[in-house]
Every structure is written in structure tokens, then in C-alpha cells.
C-alpha positions as CSV (number, residue, x, y, z in Angstrom):
1,X,33.2,2.8,2.4
2,X,30.8,5.9,2.3
3,X,28.2,3.4,0.9
4,X,28.7,0.9,3.6
5,X,28.7,3.3,6.2
6,X,25.6,4.9,5.0
7,X,23.9,1.5,4.9
8,X,24.9,0.8,8.1
9,X,23.4,3.8,9.5
10,X,20.2,3.2,7.8
11,X,19.9,-0.4,9.1
12,X,20.8,0.8,12.7
13,X,17.7,3.4,12.3
14,X,15.5,0.9,11.2
15,X,16.7,-1.6,13.9
16,X,16.1,1.3,16.5
17,X,12.8,2.3,15.2
18,X,11.6,-1.3,15.3
19,X,12.8,-2.0,18.9
20,X,10.7,1.5,19.8
21,X,7.6,-0.1,18.0
22,X,8.3,-3.7,19.6
23,X,8.4,-2.3,23.2
24,X,6.2,0.8,22.9
25,X,2.9,-1.1,24.1
26,X,4.6,-2.2,27.4
27,X,4.7,1.8,28.4
28,X,1.0,1.9,28.5
29,X,-1.7,0.1,26.8
30,X,-4.2,2.7,25.4
31,X,-7.1,0.9,23.2
32,X,-7.3,4.1,20.9
33,X,-3.5,4.4,20.2
34,X,-2.9,0.6,19.8
35,X,-5.6,0.7,17.0
36,X,-4.1,3.9,15.4
37,X,-1.0,2.2,15.3
38,X,-2.2,-1.3,14.3
39,X,-4.2,0.2,11.3
40,X,-1.2,2.0,10.4
41,X,1.1,-0.9,10.2
42,X,-1.6,-2.4,7.7
43,X,-2.0,0.6,5.5
44,X,1.9,1.1,5.5
45,X,1.9,-2.4,3.8
46,X,-0.6,-1.3,1.3
47,X,1.3,1.9,0.5
48,X,4.2,-0.5,0.0
49,X,2.4,-2.8,-2.5
50,X,1.4,0.3,-4.6
51,X,5.0,1.5,-4.6
52,X,6.1,-1.9,-6.5
53,X,3.8,-0.9,-9.5
54,X,3.9,2.9,-9.0
55,X,7.6,3.4,-8.0
56,X,9.7,0.3,-9.1
57,X,7.8,0.0,-12.2
58,X,6.9,3.5,-12.6
59,X,3.1,3.1,-13.5
60,X,0.9,5.9,-11.8
61,X,-2.1,3.4,-10.7
62,X,-4.7,5.2,-9.1
63,X,-7.0,2.4,-8.6
64,X,-4.9,0.5,-6.1
65,X,-7.6,0.5,-3.6
66,X,-9.5,-2.0,-5.9
67,X,-7.2,-4.7,-5.0
68,X,-7.4,-4.0,-1.4
69,X,-11.3,-3.7,-1.6
70,X,-11.3,-6.9,-3.6
71,X,-9.7,-8.7,-0.9
72,X,-11.9,-7.2,2.1
73,X,-15.2,-7.8,0.2
74,X,-14.2,-11.3,-0.8
75,X,-13.5,-12.0,3.0
76,X,-16.7,-10.6,3.9
77,X,-18.8,-12.4,1.5
78,X,-17.0,-15.8,1.7
79,X,-17.1,-16.1,5.8
80,X,-20.5,-14.4,6.2
81,X,-22.6,-15.8,3.3
82,X,-20.7,-18.9,2.3
83,X,-19.4,-19.8,5.7
84,X,-15.7,-20.5,4.6
85,X,-13.2,-20.5,7.3
86,X,-11.0,-17.2,7.2
87,X,-7.9,-18.8,6.2
88,X,-9.5,-20.4,3.1
89,X,-11.3,-17.0,2.4
90,X,-8.1,-15.3,2.8
91,X,-6.4,-17.2,0.2
92,X,-9.1,-16.9,-2.1
93,X,-9.4,-13.1,-1.5
94,X,-5.6,-12.7,-2.4
95,X,-6.2,-14.8,-5.5
96,X,-9.0,-12.7,-6.8
97,X,-7.1,-9.4,-5.9
98,X,-4.3,-10.8,-8.4
99,X,-6.7,-11.6,-11.1
100,X,-8.1,-7.8,-10.9
101,X,-4.6,-6.6,-11.0
102,X,-3.8,-8.9,-14.0
103,X,-7.0,-7.5,-15.6
104,X,-6.3,-4.0,-14.9
105,X,-2.4,-4.6,-16.1
106,X,-3.8,-6.1,-19.4
107,X,-5.8,-2.7,-20.0
108,X,-2.9,-0.3,-18.9
109,X,-0.3,-2.3,-20.9
110,X,-0.5,-0.4,-24.0
111,X,-0.7,3.0,-22.4
112,X,2.1,5.3,-21.0
113,X,2.3,8.2,-18.4
114,X,-0.8,10.2,-17.7
115,X,-3.0,7.8,-19.6
116,X,-2.3,5.0,-17.2
117,X,-3.3,7.2,-14.4
118,X,-6.6,8.5,-16.1
119,X,-7.6,4.8,-17.1
120,X,-6.9,3.6,-13.3
121,X,-8.7,6.4,-12.0
122,X,-11.9,5.8,-14.0
123,X,-11.9,1.8,-13.2
124,X,-11.2,2.5,-9.4
125,X,-14.2,5.2,-9.2
126,X,-16.4,3.1,-11.3
127,X,-16.1,-0.1,-9.0
128,X,-16.2,2.3,-5.8
129,X,-19.7,3.9,-7.1
130,X,-20.9,0.3,-7.8
131,X,-20.1,-1.2,-4.6
132,X,-21.3,1.8,-2.7
133,X,-24.7,1.4,-4.4
134,X,-25.2,-2.2,-4.2
135,X,-27.0,-3.9,-1.5
136,X,-25.4,-7.6,-1.6
137,X,-28.2,-9.3,0.9
138,X,-31.4,-8.1,2.3
139,X,-33.2,-10.3,4.6
140,X,-36.8,-10.9,5.7
141,X,-36.1,-9.4,9.2
142,X,-35.4,-6.1,7.4
143,X,-31.3,-6.0,7.6
144,X,-29.3,-5.2,4.7
145,X,-25.8,-5.8,4.0
146,X,-23.8,-3.8,1.5
147,X,-23.8,-0.4,0.4
148,X,-22.4,2.3,2.4
149,X,-22.9,-0.1,5.8
150,X,-20.8,-2.7,4.5
151,X,-20.9,-6.5,5.0
152,X,-19.3,-7.8,8.3
153,X,-16.5,-10.6,8.3
154,X,-17.1,-13.6,10.2
155,X,-14.0,-14.6,12.4
156,X,-13.5,-17.5,14.6
157,X,-12.5,-15.3,17.6
158,X,-14.5,-12.8,19.2
159,X,-13.1,-9.1,20.0
160,X,-9.6,-9.9,20.5
161,X,-7.0,-8.3,22.6
162,X,-5.8,-4.9,20.9
163,X,-2.4,-5.9,22.0
164,X,-2.4,-9.1,20.3
165,X,-3.8,-7.5,17.2
166,X,-0.8,-4.8,17.5
167,X,1.9,-7.3,17.3
168,X,0.0,-9.5,14.7
169,X,0.0,-6.5,12.3
170,X,3.7,-5.4,13.1
171,X,4.8,-9.0,12.4
172,X,2.7,-8.9,9.1
173,X,4.2,-5.4,7.9
174,X,7.8,-7.0,8.5
175,X,7.1,-9.8,6.4
176,X,5.2,-7.9,3.8
177,X,8.4,-5.2,3.7
178,X,10.8,-8.2,3.6
179,X,9.0,-9.7,0.7
180,X,8.8,-6.6,-1.3
181,X,12.2,-5.7,-0.6
182,X,13.3,-9.3,-2.3
183,X,11.1,-8.5,-5.2
184,X,12.7,-5.1,-5.6
185,X,16.3,-6.7,-5.7
186,X,15.2,-9.7,-7.7
187,X,15.7,-10.1,-11.5
188,X,12.0,-9.3,-12.1
189,X,12.6,-6.0,-10.0
190,X,15.5,-5.2,-12.3
191,X,13.1,-5.2,-15.2
192,X,10.8,-3.4,-13.7
193,X,13.1,-0.7,-12.7
194,X,14.1,-0.5,-16.4
195,X,10.7,0.4,-17.4
196,X,10.6,2.9,-15.0
197,X,13.8,4.5,-16.0
198,X,12.7,4.4,-20.2
199,X,10.3,2.1,-21.8
200,X,11.8,2.8,-25.0
201,X,15.4,1.6,-23.9
202,X,14.0,-1.4,-22.3
203,X,11.9,-2.4,-25.4
204,X,15.1,-1.6,-27.4
205,X,16.9,-4.1,-25.2
206,X,14.5,-6.8,-26.0
207,X,12.2,-6.6,-22.8
208,X,8.5,-7.5,-23.3
209,X,7.3,-4.1,-21.9
210,X,3.7,-5.2,-21.9
211,X,4.1,-8.5,-20.4
212,X,6.1,-7.0,-17.4
213,X,3.8,-4.2,-17.1
214,X,1.0,-6.6,-16.5
215,X,3.4,-8.5,-14.0
216,X,3.7,-5.3,-11.9
217,X,0.2,-4.8,-11.6
218,X,-0.3,-8.4,-10.6
219,X,2.5,-8.5,-8.2
220,X,1.4,-5.4,-6.5
221,X,-2.6,-6.5,-6.7
222,X,-1.3,-9.7,-4.7
223,X,0.4,-7.9,-2.1
224,X,-2.5,-5.2,-1.9
225,X,-4.9,-8.2,-1.4
226,X,-2.8,-9.7,1.4
227,X,-2.9,-6.2,3.2
228,X,-6.7,-6.3,2.5
229,X,-7.2,-9.6,4.2
230,X,-5.3,-8.4,7.2
231,X,-7.4,-5.4,7.5
232,X,-10.7,-7.2,7.2
233,X,-9.3,-9.7,9.9
234,X,-8.4,-6.6,12.2
235,X,-11.8,-4.6,12.0
236,X,-14.2,-7.5,11.3
237,X,-16.1,-5.6,8.3
238,X,-15.6,-4.7,4.8
239,X,-17.1,-1.3,3.4
240,X,-17.3,0.7,0.3
241,X,-14.4,3.1,1.8
242,X,-12.0,0.0,1.0
243,X,-12.6,0.9,-2.6
244,X,-12.5,4.7,-2.2
245,X,-10.6,7.2,-4.3
246,X,-9.0,8.4,-1.1
247,X,-7.5,5.2,-0.4
248,X,-5.8,5.0,-3.7
249,X,-4.7,8.6,-3.3
250,X,-3.4,7.9,0.0
251,X,-1.1,4.9,-1.5
252,X,0.3,7.3,-3.9
253,X,1.0,10.2,-1.9
254,X,2.6,8.4,1.1
255,X,5.0,6.6,-1.8
256,X,5.6,9.9,-3.2
257,X,6.1,11.6,0.2
258,X,8.7,8.6,1.2
259,X,10.3,8.3,-2.2
260,X,9.0,6.4,-4.9
261,X,10.9,2.9,-5.8
262,X,12.6,2.6,-2.4
263,X,9.9,0.4,-0.6
264,X,11.0,1.6,2.8
265,X,10.4,5.3,2.1
266,X,6.7,4.7,1.2
267,X,6.1,2.4,4.1
268,X,7.7,4.8,6.8
269,X,5.7,7.8,5.2
270,X,2.6,6.2,5.2
271,X,2.7,5.2,8.9
272,X,4.1,8.4,10.1
273,X,1.4,10.6,8.0
274,X,-1.6,7.9,9.4
275,X,-0.7,8.2,12.8
276,X,-0.3,12.1,12.5
277,X,-4.0,12.5,10.5
278,X,-5.8,10.2,12.8
279,X,-4.2,11.8,16.1
280,X,-5.2,15.1,14.8
281,X,-8.6,13.7,13.6
282,X,-8.3,15.5,10.2
283,X,-11.7,15.1,8.1
284,X,-11.8,12.8,5.3
285,X,-12.5,15.9,2.6
286,X,-9.5,17.5,4.0
287,X,-7.5,14.6,3.7
288,X,-8.1,13.7,0.1
289,X,-7.5,17.4,-0.6
290,X,-4.2,17.4,0.8
291,X,-3.2,14.0,-0.8
292,X,-4.1,15.4,-4.3
293,X,-2.0,18.7,-3.7
294,X,0.9,16.9,-1.9
295,X,1.0,14.3,-5.0
296,X,1.0,16.9,-7.6
297,X,3.6,19.4,-5.8
298,X,5.9,16.4,-4.9
299,X,5.7,14.9,-8.1
300,X,6.7,18.4,-9.6
301,X,9.4,19.5,-7.3
302,X,10.7,16.5,-5.3
303,X,10.1,13.4,-7.6
304,X,12.4,11.6,-5.3
305,X,10.5,12.2,-2.1
306,X,12.1,12.3,1.3
307,X,14.1,9.2,0.7
308,X,15.8,10.8,-2.5
309,X,16.1,14.4,-0.6
310,X,17.9,12.6,2.4
311,X,20.5,10.9,-0.3
312,X,21.2,14.2,-1.7
313,X,22.1,15.7,1.6
314,X,24.3,12.9,2.3
315,X,26.0,13.1,-1.2
316,X,26.6,16.7,-0.6
317,X,27.9,16.5,2.6
318,X,30.1,13.7,1.5
319,X,31.6,15.9,-1.3
320,X,32.0,18.8,0.9
321,X,34.0,16.7,3.5
322,X,36.0,15.4,0.5
323,X,37.0,18.6,-0.6
324,X,37.6,19.8,3.0
325,X,40.2,16.8,3.3
326,X,41.9,17.7,0.1
């Protein structure tokens, strides 16, 4: 009865929040605010994808931006240099992200704990530096694509309506969250949660730990690639920042703040913190310092994040109410 009541309250709160987001633009279409919210939806989906590997499976990956950036750059290169249509380029980009996830997962599969974090951090930063310093195309007229300036994404539409982009991103986020929750509740998700609990216990139960670690990275990379394609379609450009260490730390920090392994917690935490930082115009250097400190403190003192803290408060109130009734 108590669990059903809690589930009902949570569902009601989410429905109310969805209703607010659905009708918010009708109160006034501020282009800057709509862009901040639209980007927040896309980065929230990206944070949720990290939670599949970092929260549900318990593998502290610090190169998640690699899969996001792979998708944005693939969209840019395929549409601008090879003139592929955006749907075909997007599908290929997601596939490339999944291949990258499988490769990283194969390298990380024999490792545990902080060694996974160190490996993925090194891979992510190496690729970021490579992309940042590489010019993909230099033309005779003196233009150059790549490096810090990035590469444009050729889209079949001109600068679209900010309202249309807002609703498209909101629908994308809803579909992504629904997919991630299905994965979490599936048989595969149950195995991944067993890995997060204890790899030794999972191995003793007959689970192929290495195989399912690779699957966790691959699934998370495919989801991150989807967010990258949506982001590339929104901003119309791929830059080296899409591979940045800051973006990887964002995903891990947002997930830790919201509650790792819950999907909804990281998504809500990512959206709220993104809007806060963008609204306050916090500089990138300050943000990455905050992410680093917050990640260490939360993992040390609040490993369950906000979702876990709320659940503990509810359990405590329930026990207090039960004792009072007796």
C-alpha cells in the first residue's frame, strides 16, 4: 500500500512537471530561454544514457562524451563533406557511437572500480585533444573546418522555429527516458544491476561479467549517440567541445546528484542544473571545478544521490507514522 502510494505520488509529480513543460512556451516565447530549455532536454537524455553504464551497471565511465561527439562529428562530416541526408547520416552516426562503445567496453571489461575510471578518462581526453588539434578540411579560399572551430552540419531546413525545436527536443527526451526505463526494467537491466551490486556474486551465479560489461557500454553509447544526433540537428555544428572532459564530468555529476541507477534522477538533475548554470552564466572553468568536487563529495557521502535521500526520508516518515499508530 505504501509503495503504491509513493509510486502514485511520483507519477503525479512527473505528470505535473510534464504539463508545465508542455505549456510553458505559451506563457511567452523568449528565444534565449527556449534555447536553454531545448539544450537542457538533449543533455538530460545524454545524462540518462550515462546512467545505464555508470549507474545501473556501476561502471564509472569518464569518456561518455566520446560517444556523443562521435555522433555529432559523424553527422557533420557525412552531411557536409559527403552530402548524405540527415536521417541516413544520423543512423550511421548512432551506429558508429555503438561501435565505439563496444570497443571501450572491451578494453574496460577486465577492469574494476577506479581502474575503469582511469582508463576511460585517458581515452576520452586523448580523443578530445586529437579532434581539437585536427583540421579536417582546408579549402583553397582559405576556410578551414575542424579544430576548435568545428564543422557545420548541413540540414535540409533553414534556421527553424525555436518553438518547434523545443517541442521536438521534449518529445525526444520523453522517448529516450521511456526507452532507458524499459532497458533498466528488462532482463538485461536486471543483470546489469547485479554487476553494480557485486561482480563476484554475479560471476558466481553464472553471469558472463565481461560480456555484459561490453553490452552496458554499447547500449549506453547508442543512447548517447542518439542524443548527439539530436544535438547536432539542433545547433547545426559539431565542435571539439562535444568530446570534452567537461561534458563527460557533467553526465557523471548530474547522475550522481540525481541518484545513480534511477534514470529519472539523473535526467531531472541534469535538466535543473543545466538551466541553473546557463541562466547564471557560470564560466566553463568554474563548472568543471564544481563537477569534480561535487562528484567526489556525493560519491563519498551521498552515494544514492537526491533520489536516495528522498526515499530515505519517505521510509523514515513511514516508520515514524507506523510507530505513532501503534
